[in-house]
N, C-alpha and C positions, 0 to 999 in steps of 0.2 A: 626748672628743676631746683630742688633744695642744694645747698652748697655741697653737701656730701650725703650719700645714702648708703647705708650697710645692707648688702643683700642678705636676707635671713637664710640661715643655714638649717631650716627645719622642713618637715614633710609639708606638702602642699598638694591640693587638688587642682591647682592651675598647671595644666600640661604643656611644658615648653620642650619636651623631648618626645612626644607622641608615645608615651608610655600607656596611653589610654588603650592601644591595640593589645598590649599585654594584659591589661586589667579586663578588657572584653573577653579575651581568650580564657582567662581563669573562670570568669562568669559563665561562659558557655560550657566549660568543662564541668563545673559544678552542677549545672543544670542537666547536662547530659548523663551524669552519674545517678540521677533520680534520688532515691533514699540511700544509696549505697554510702558507707562511711568512706571519707576520703581524705588524704593528706596531701598538700601541694606545697612544694618548696620554691620560694622566690630567692634566688642565690645571686650573689654579687659582692664586690668588695665594699668596704666601708665608704659611704658617700656615693655609691652608684645609683641611688634612687629608690631602694627597696621600699623604704617607709612611705614615700610618695604614692606608690603603686597600691600599697595597703590603703591608703586614705582614699584614692579613687575607687577602690573595690568597696569600701564602706559606703561611699556616696552612691554607688549604683544600686545598693540594696536598701537605701534609706526610705523608700516608699512602697516596699513590698511587705505587705501585711503578714503573710504567712512565712516569711523569712526573717530571721533575726540575726544581724551581724554584730559581733562583740569584739572589742579590741583588748588584748592582754600584753602587758609589758612586765616580764619577770624582773627586769633590771630595777624597776622601782621599788621592789619588795625585798630585794637581795639583802641578806643579813638580818632582816627583821621577822621573817615568817618562813614556815615550811611551804616551799614553792608548790608542791603538789596540792596541798590543801588550799593555798591561795587561788590557784587556778580554778578549782572545782567551786569555791565559794564566789569568785568573781562571776563566773557563768551563772550560777544559781541567783545571785543577788541581782544581776542585770535582767534575768528573766522575771524576777518578782517586780522590779521597778518598771520595765518597759511594758510589761503585760498586765500590771495591776492585779496580780493573781488573787483569786478568792476561793473559798470552799475547798474542794478536794485538791486542786492545784496548789494552793497555798500550804496546805497540810503536807503534801508530797515534798515541796521545796523545804519546808522546815525539817522534815524527816532526813532529807538528804544532808542538810547543814548540820543536823544533830549527829549524824554518823561521822561527818568530817571532823566535828569537835572531838568526839571520842577517839578517832584515829590520831588526831594531833597530840592528845594526852598520851595515847598508847605509844606514839613515837618517842616521846620522852621518858616514859616510865616502863614501857614494854620490856620483857625479859628479866625483870627483877622479881616477878611472881610474889609481890607482897600483897597482902589483903589486911582488912582490919584486924583479923585474928592472928596472922603470922608475923606482924612486925609494923614498925613505923617508917614512913618514908624519910629521905633526907629533906633539908630545908629547900633545896632546888626542886626536888621532886614535889614537895608540898605545894610550892608556888604554881607549878604547872597544873596540879590537881584543882587548886582553887580557881585558877584561870579557866580551866575547863568546866568547872562547875558553874562558874559565872555565865559561861557561854550557853549552858544548858538551861539554867534556871531564870537568867535575865540579870543584867547588871544592877538593876534597882533592887534586887531581892536579897535580904540578909541570908547568910548561909550559916546554919548552925550545925551542930553535931550530927543531927538526925539528917539533915540535908546532905552532908559529906558522905554519911554512911549509905544513904540512898544512892547518890552518885557513884560511889566506889562499887556498890553492888551491880549497878547497871554497866559499869565500865570494866567489870572484872575480867570479862572474856578477852579484853585488849591488853590487860596488864599481864596475863598469863603468857608463858612461852607460847609463840605462835605454832599451832599444829600445822603440819604440811597441808592437810586437806582443807584447813580453814581459809587459806589465802584465796584459792580459786573461788571458794564459796562467797567470800567477802566481794570479790571483784564481779562476780556474776550478779550478786544482789545489788550492788551499786548501779550496774549497767541496766538492770531491769527497772529499778526505781527511776533512773534518769530518763529512761525511754518513755515510761508512764507519765513522767512530768511533761516532756514535749508534747505528748498527745493531749494531755489536759489543757495545756497552754495554747493548743492549736497551732503548733509551729511545725511546718513540714520540713523546713532546713534550718539548722543552726549552724552559722559560720563563725568561727573564731579566728581572727588574724592575730598572729603572735609576732610581736615586733621587738627588735634589740636583743634578740637571743645571743647574738655574737659579742654583745657587750658584757654579758653575764660572767661571773666566775664559773669554772668547770662544773662544780657541784650544783649551781643553780640551773645551769643549762641542761644537765642531765636530768634533774628533778623535773623540769618543765617537759622535757621530751617523754619522760616515764609517765608523767601525768596525762599527756596527750594519748599515750598508748591505751589508757583505760577506755578511751572513747572510740577506739578503732573499730569496735563491733557494735556500736550504738547506731542504729539505722537514723538517718537524717543529720548526722553530725559531720561537719567538714571543717578542716584546719588549714589554714594558709600561713606558712611559716616563713618569715623573712630572716635570712641569716647568711653570713659568709661561710661557705662550706668548710674552708680551711680551718676556721676558728672552731667550728663544732667537732671537726675531726680531732682537733687538739683537745677539746674538752673530754671527748671519749677516751683518748689515750691517757689523760691525767687521772680520769676517774677510775679507769680499769688498767692500772699499770702492769699487771701481772699477765695480761693477755699476749699471745704471740703477735709479732708485728704484722703478719699477713697469713692468709689462707687462700691458696689458689693465686689467681691473678690479682686480687684486691686485698687491701688492708682490712683488718677487723673494724677499724674506725669508719672506713668507707661502707663496709657490709652493714654496719649498725644503721648508719644514715640512710642507705638505700632501702632498708627493711622498713623503717619508719615513714620515709617520704616517698609516696607512691609515684608522683609526677613532679619532676624538677624543672624550673624555669631558670635559666642562667642569663643575667643581664650582661650583654657585651659591653666593652668600653666604646666611647664615642669615637667616630671617625672625623675626618677633616670637616665634611659638610655639616655633620651633626654639631660639632664643636663651634663652627662659624655661626650657625643659626642660633645656638644656645647663648653664646656671648652676646649677640645682637639682641635677642630678646631680654636677657638679664639686664642689659644697659638701658634698653628702651623702657624696662619696667621701673628703672630709677626716675623717669620722667612722667610715665603715664600710670594712672590707676588701673588696676586689673580689669575693670569693667569698662574702661574707656573704649569706645567703638573702634579706634584706630589700632589699639593693642589687640583687641579681640580679632580683628580682621588679619593682623600680622601673625598671630598664632595659627589662624586657619591656613594662611599661605604656607607657613613652615611645615604644617602637616603633609601638604601635597608634596613638598620637597623631601621630607623624611621617609615618605612611603618608598621612594626609590632613590636612596642617597648615592647609589653607584651610577645614576644616569646624568650626572652633571649637577650643577648647583640649582639653577631655576629661582633662586631667592635673589633676584637682581633688581636694580633700580627701576627697570622698565616695568617688571612685574608689580612692583610695590606702587608705582605711580599709577598703573591700571587699576589697582584695588582701591587706593586711597585718594586718587586725583592728583597727588603730589608726594614728594618725599620730604616730610618735615625736617627741619634742622637736626632735631635730636635723634631721628632715625638715621639720617645721613651720617652724624658723628658715631653712631653705634656701629654702622656698617663699615666705616673706615677703620675704627679700632679692630673689628673683628677680622677684616681683611689682612690687617697688619700681623696680628699675633696668633691667629687661629692655627697656622701650620705648625709652628714650634711649641704652641701650648697644648696641641693635641698630642704630639709626641712627648713632651716632658711630663705632662699630668697623667699620661696613659689613659686619656679619655675619661677621667674621673670627674663627674660633675661637681663634687664637693671641692676638689682641688682647683677647678676652674673658678668657682665662687670665691675661694680664698684668695686667689691671685687678683681677682677684680676688687675685692674688699680692700686688701693692702694697698692697691694703687689709688683707690678712692680716698682712703685714709690720708695717704701721703700728699695727695693733691690738696685736701682740705686744710692740712696742717700748713702746707706751704702758703696758701691763701691767708690763714690766720696770722702767719708770721710776716706778711707783707711781701712775700717773694712769689705770690702766685703767677705773676706775669712772666717770671724768669723759668717757670716750669712748665714745659708743654707736655700734654698727656702722652702723645705719641712717642716722644723721646723717652719719657719715664717708662712707659710700658715696654719698649725695646731693652732698656737697661735692665728692668726687672726680670725679663726672660733670661738674660745672661746671669744675673744674680742668683736666680733660682735654679737654673738647670746647667750652668757651666762655672761653678764657684771660683775655680782657680783663675780661669780667664777674666772673670769679673774683678777679682782681686788685683790682678795685674793692671787692668784698666784704672782701678781705684787708686793704686799707688802712683801711677804715672800722671793722672789728672789731678791729684791732691794739691799740686804747687800752683799751676797756672790755669787749670781747668781743661787742658788739651792732653790727649794721650798720643804721643808720637807714634807708639806701635799701632794704635788703631788707625791713624792717618795712613801709615804704610800698608796696613792690611786692606783698607778699602781701595787703595791704589792697585794693590796686587790682585784683589778680587775682580776688578774691572778690566785691567790690563796686566797680565802676568809679567810683562817686561818693563812695566812703569818704574818700578823701584830702581833697577839697574840702569834705566836710562837717565835717571835723575842725576844731575851733577853733584848734588849734595851727598849722594851715596856712591858715587863713581870713584871709589878709593880702593886701595889694595886690600884693606880689611873692611868688611861690611859693618855698618853702624848697628848699634843695639837694636834700634827700632825695626831695621830690615830683618835681622835674625829673628826677632820676636814675631814679626808678621809672617815669615815663611813657616815658622813653627806653628803658628795659630791656625794658618790657612790649610794645614794638613789634616786638621780636624773637620769632618763633614758637617757636624752641627754648627760649628763657628762659621764655616763657609756659607751655610744657609742663613745664619743669623745676620752676618755682615750685609747681605744682599736685601734684608728688609729695610724699607723706607721708614724714617728719613736717615739720611747720611748724618754721622755724628763726628766726622773728622774735624769740622770747624766749630763744633758745638762747645760752649763752655759747661763742662759737666759738674762743676762744683755745686751749684744749687741742687742737682738731683742726688749727689753724694750726701749733701746736708740733710735732706729729707729722708734718705735712705738709711742714716746711720744707726737706727734702731736694730738693724739687722745683725750688727756685731755684738750687741748686748745679749741677743737672744740665741743666735745660731753659731757664733764662732768661739770655739773653745780656746783660741789664742788670744782673744781680746780681753783686755783688762776688766771690762764690764761683765764678762762671763762669771767673774767672781761675785757680781751683785745679785745673783739669782735669789739668794736668801732674803735680800733686801726687798726685791720686788714681790716675793711671797708675802713678807709682812705687810707691805702696802696693800695687798689684796686680802688681808685677813681682818682681824678685829680692829676697831677704831683705835684702841690703846696701842696695839702694835704698829699700826699705821702711823700714829703720831711720833712714836720713837724712831721709826724708819725714816720719815720725813726729815727729821732733826739731823740724822745722819748724813742726808744729802746736802745739808748746808755747807759742808766743807768740801763738796765735790766741785770740779770744774763745771761751768755752765753747760757745756755739751754733753757731759756724762749725766748730769742731772736731767736733761732733756730726753736723753735715751731711756732713762728709767721711766720718765713720764710716758713716753711712747709705748713702752711695754705694758704699763698699767692701763693705758688708754685703750689698747687693743683688747684686754680682757673685758673692759666695760663694753666696747662696742660690739664684741662677739657674743654677749649674753643673750640667751634666748628668752629667759623668764624675766621681763622687766616689770611685772607686777610688784616683785620684791626688789629691794635695793641689791643691785648686782655686785659681785666681788670687785673691789678696786675703787668703788665710789668714794669711800672714806679715804682712801689713799690719795685720790686726786685732790680732795678737800684739803688734806693735810699738806700736800705738796704746795698747793696754793698759798698757804699760810707762810710758807718758807721762801717761795720763789715767785715774785710778782709777775715775771715774764710768762708764767704758765696760766694766768688768769684767762687771757683771751682764748688760747686753745681748748681750755676747759669748757668755756661756754660754748665753743664750737662742737665739742663732743656731745654736750647735752642737747644742743639744737638739732643734731642730726640722729638723735634717738627717736624711734617711732612713737609719736604722742599717743596713739590709740592704745598702746600696750603699757604705757607708763603707770607705775603706782603713785600713791600719794607722797612717796619719799622724794620724788623728783625736784619739785621747787623748794623743798624745805631746807632752811639754813644757809643757802648759798649767798644771800646778801650780806651775811656776816663775814664771808670768806673772800668773795670778789670784791676787792676795793679799788682796783686800778680803774680810773675813771671811764675810759672808753669801753673797757670790758663790762663795767657795772651798767652802763647804758645798754649794751647789748643784752646782758642778763635781764633787765627790767623789761626790755622789749619782748624777749622770749616768754617770760612769766606772763606778761599781758596776753600773748598769743594763746598760751595754754588756758588762761582764764576765759578767753572768748570762744574756744572751740567747744562743740557739743557732742563729739564722738566718744569721750572719755569722761563721765560725770565725776568720777573720783578725783581725777587730775584737775578738772575744773574748779572743784571746791577747794582743793589744796592750794592751787596757784591763786585763786581769789584771795585766800587768807594770807598769802605770801606777798601780794602787790604792795609795792611801797606806798606808804601814806603820803598824802599830799603835803607838800612842804619839805619833804625829806630829800 
């Protein structure tokens, strides 16, 4: 296993939660509807797995010739384009590219795109009722007109006065005040043309999956929904919309602020959503059994490739468990041994961690897959940093995971532990708490506490044990009463810089943002850290390192890389952990930026050797040609 692996937080068609059952249900529902227009909602909180279900859905249609499945993400276009127009254009352009349209089908596609171009100009200039004869447009209006004309005539064609006049004549109906009867006419005409296009392209079913709608601003979300409404009466069209219902209801309320709050038993926002989405699916939160299997698979995935036979068999085993999660676990070592012939060490380690943290992590994360991933990623990052700082042997993963549960879900309790353990590593209150949890009479029977006034640790323990969550937490193995907690507090110090408003490092948020911005800003911010105490500078480094490690698009230089580089120029102690961050980024996803310039920055001898070894590995791999070329150019010359 690599020293550290960050679990990607993006959609995947590798099904670790048996969401395939939901995807197959959606496919069957679309099939049973024949040619009837259909809208299906896949609802759930952020991070619940909606995008992964859409990806599985796309995969299931990938080899069906008469069905075309298209993905649309309005969030990508937010603020740049008219969302209604972009949705229509995306669908038509995908039709053109995937079906290689020719003849009448191509002409029909061009006709629809031309209509969209005119509508875009009308949206900007409509209502002003200007024509060539009645007056001149403003500068902004003129820009929109020229843009529209270029769309109609082609970007490469010069636009002269005659061309503009011709364009204005063609678009004049859209510039005039919209007549009430013209709106239904336009909608009807669009639907007819689009239906003809599907027929000419020999498409029986068009499926559009709409993702990240709940990330959009209210205006963009509503525009997307209104555009979908255009297709509700087009035979063969089906939309699958992934969104958090609460966020869409919020968008409706923001977009229509003057509507009454409710009509009958439901709110207007709820009625709007139910009118548009005919069949809603709601993703439930994960229960204990589901969380336990998910944690196990995520951790095993850090060791094994997705196509590894052992990993594939393990996923199949969990599907049998997840079919009936109420019927007991069934995902035990005996079952795994029967399937694999043995329980490999990496799977054993993953099972032990899952057994330890699943009960409280299920409760604390509210069964949210993204929150579970973030917990594991933070733990992996801290273990890697501990190893790079030379204290890896002092930090046990099981102890760290247990402390992180308290840190994440019982903040005040964790801060009490932190204060008590900061001197010699031992928390007297925790020692008393563990004794009290095992034997309620243990504390009062202890000679050291057998006084008229109870000692502080006894008072604190009795206060803590009254909390049900803490009682369950203290019974998790391993026991921490005799454990020196200082190494764990050391690798967890980044927490205060990011989450604690009372921490002095909470004032450094602006500094962290500069380090994650432009190179010039990062350079200035790094110089500011030169006057910091070493522990504060490391906390700032940890915050920036998390930004880099959590980036999903690594083809481009992620935010924070320049910050790490500039911090290394100021703090030699950060050279080794920086190389560790680079080593644990997935090589297959890296761009040419990854090996560039680091040999001028990483000068500490042992860290330089690690860097050179890493660049050599990048130069030898064949999965990422761009990285291979860039790394080869960055290899140290002989004699250096």
